[in-house]
C-alpha positions in Angstrom: 11.3 2.7 72.6 8.2 5.3 72.6 5.7 6.2 69.9 7.7 9.1 68.6 10.9 7.2 68.5 9.1 4.5 66.6 7.6 6.7 64.2 10.9 8.6 63.7 12.8 5.7 63.0 10.5 4.4 60.5 9.9 7.4 58.7 13.2 7.1 56.4 11.2 3.4 55.2 8.9 6.1 53.1 11.6 7.5 51.1 13.4 4.0 50.6 10.7 2.2 49.5 9.4 4.6 47.3 12.6 4.6 45.5 13.0 1.2 45.2 9.6 0.7 44.2 9.2 3.8 41.5 6.2 6.0 40.5 3.3 3.6 40.9 3.9 2.9 44.6 2.0 5.4 46.9 4.2 5.0 50.4 2.7 6.3 53.3 3.0 6.6 56.6 0.3 6.9 59.3 0.3 8.1 62.9 -2.4 6.4 64.1 -2.5 8.5 67.7 -3.9 11.6 65.4 -6.9 9.5 62.5 -7.9 13.0 61.5 -4.0 14.4 60.1 -2.6 11.1 60.2 -0.6 11.2 57.0 3.2 12.2 58.5 5.3 11.0 55.3 3.8 10.1 51.7 5.6 9.8 48.4 4.1 9.3 45.2 0.7 10.8 46.5 -0.6 11.4 42.8 -1.7 8.2 43.1 -4.8 9.3 45.3 -3.8 13.0 45.6 -3.0 12.8 49.5 -0.3 14.8 51.2 1.0 15.2 54.9 -1.9 16.2 56.9 -4.7 14.0 55.6 -6.4 11.5 57.5 -7.0 8.2 57.4 -9.5 6.1 55.1 -12.6 4.2 56.0 -11.0 1.4 54.2 -7.9 1.6 56.6 -10.0 1.6 59.9 -11.3 -1.5 58.5 -8.6 -3.1 57.7 -6.7 -1.8 61.0 -9.6 -3.3 63.0 -9.6 -6.3 61.6 -6.5 -7.1 61.8 -6.0 -7.1 65.5 -2.7 -8.6 66.6 -1.2 -9.6 63.0 2.3 -7.6 62.1 0.9 -6.6 58.4 -1.7 -7.6 55.9 -1.0 -7.7 52.3 -2.0 -7.2 49.1 -5.9 -6.5 49.5 -7.8 -4.9 46.5 -8.9 -1.4 46.6 -10.8 0.8 44.1 -9.6 5.0 43.8 -12.5 7.1 43.2 -11.3 7.4 39.7 -12.3 3.5 39.0 -8.7 3.0 39.0 -7.9 -0.5 41.1 -5.1 -0.6 43.4 -3.4 -3.1 45.7 -2.9 -2.4 49.4 -0.4 -3.6 51.7 0.1 -2.3 55.5 2.7 -2.7 58.5 1.7 -1.9 61.8 4.2 -0.3 64.2 3.1 -1.1 67.8 4.6 0.1 70.6 5.9 -2.3 73.5 2.3 -2.8 75.3 1.4 -4.3 71.2 -1.0 -1.2 70.6 -0.8 0.1 66.7 1.0 3.8 66.8 1.7 3.7 63.2 0.9 2.0 59.9 3.6 1.9 56.8 1.3 1.5 53.7 2.4 0.5 50.1 -0.5 1.4 47.5 0.5 0.0 44.3 -1.1 1.5 41.0 -1.9 -1.8 38.8 -4.4 0.3 36.4 -1.2 0.2 34.0 0.1 -2.9 34.5 -3.0 -5.4 33.9 -2.4 -5.8 30.5 0.7 -7.4 31.3 -0.7 -10.3 33.5 1.3 -12.8 31.4 4.4 -11.3 32.9 3.2 -9.6 36.1 0.3 -12.5 37.4 2.1 -13.9 40.3 3.2 -10.8 41.5 0.3 -8.9 41.4 -1.7 -11.9 42.4 -4.9 -11.9 40.5 -7.3 -14.1 38.7 -7.4 -15.7 35.5 -6.7 -13.6 32.6 -6.2 -10.5 34.8 -10.1 -10.5 36.0 -10.7 -10.0 40.0 -12.1 -12.7 41.7 -13.4 -11.2 43.9 -14.7 -7.2 44.2 -12.3 -4.6 45.2 -13.0 -2.3 48.2 -13.8 1.3 47.5 -11.4 3.5 49.1 -12.5 7.2 49.8 -10.3 10.1 50.6 -12.0 12.5 52.8 -12.1 14.0 56.6 -12.2 11.7 59.4 -15.4 13.7 60.8 -17.4 13.4 57.5 -16.2 9.6 56.8 -17.5 9.0 60.8 -21.0 10.6 59.2 -21.1 8.8 56.5 -20.4 5.5 57.5 -23.5 5.7 59.9 -25.5 6.9 57.3 -25.1 4.2 55.3 -25.1 1.5 58.3 -28.2 3.0 59.4 -29.9 3.4 55.8 -29.4 -0.2 55.1 -31.8 -0.7 58.2 -34.6 0.9 56.4 -36.4 2.3 59.8 -35.4 5.0 62.1 -33.6 4.4 65.0 -36.7 5.2 67.4 -38.3 2.4 65.5 -35.7 0.0 66.7 -35.4 -3.0 68.9 -32.7 -3.1 71.4 -31.5 -5.7 69.3 -31.6 -4.1 66.2 -29.3 -1.2 67.8 -26.7 -3.3 68.9 -26.4 -5.2 65.7 -25.5 -1.5 64.0 -23.1 -1.1 66.5 -21.9 -4.4 65.3 -21.4 -3.4 62.1 -19.8 0.4 62.9 -17.4 -2.1 65.3 -16.5 -3.9 62.1 -15.7 -1.0 60.0 -13.5 0.7 62.4 -15.5 3.4 63.4 -15.1 3.3 67.0 -11.1 4.0 66.6 -12.3 7.3 66.6 -12.3 10.0 69.0 -16.3 10.6 69.4 -17.3 8.3 67.6 -19.4 6.7 71.0 -21.1 10.1 71.4 -22.2 10.1 68.0 -23.7 6.5 67.6 -25.4 7.3 70.7 -27.5 10.0 69.7 -28.2 8.5 66.3 -29.2 5.3 68.0 -31.1 7.6 70.7 -29.6 5.7 73.5 -26.5 6.6 76.4 -23.1 6.5 75.8 -22.9 3.1 78.1 -25.6 1.6 76.5 -23.3 1.6 73.3 -20.3 0.4 75.6 -22.5 -2.3 76.8 -22.8 -3.3 73.1 -19.7 -3.3 72.1 -18.6 -5.8 75.1 -21.4 -8.0 73.8 -23.7 -7.6 76.3 
């Protein structure tokens, strides 16, 4: 079965899950072949303010990069720009070769139910008294191009020096951090990283191979 057929087959699940889970659950289907306009179906988009045609988030890229061959990842914590906590779960749809072509995500707005922890605690999977045991990950909704530049700005700023003063090992560590964030899943990321680090694209690929 081809990628288009897989996505078409999964698409009705967006409406199904949204109707089962209610208006506190944003259900999103991403076409991973087009990160810039990945959302092909969404219900309850009022939770994040997103629509069909919007892009992947930075956190989605990171989760996708970390998940590798896993079929799904559930109950990871996020924080919206307005401070609302959300609980995210993602199912990865893969083609026959094992490559992820789509991602079905459920983003639960738990801000209105945390006060009911005594009844919902096991469902929310949170710590004592409704407090998070680890801080949630901020989830930013922006264009893929802007996201790529923001992540590179952040990683380079943490080094505290311009690339012209970095050693090859320091530049390699920058590439490894960007890779961990899933930035190299984006089109044009290798060329942009090479430009910023003042190295060749071949050098970036060598760093990614661990050389």
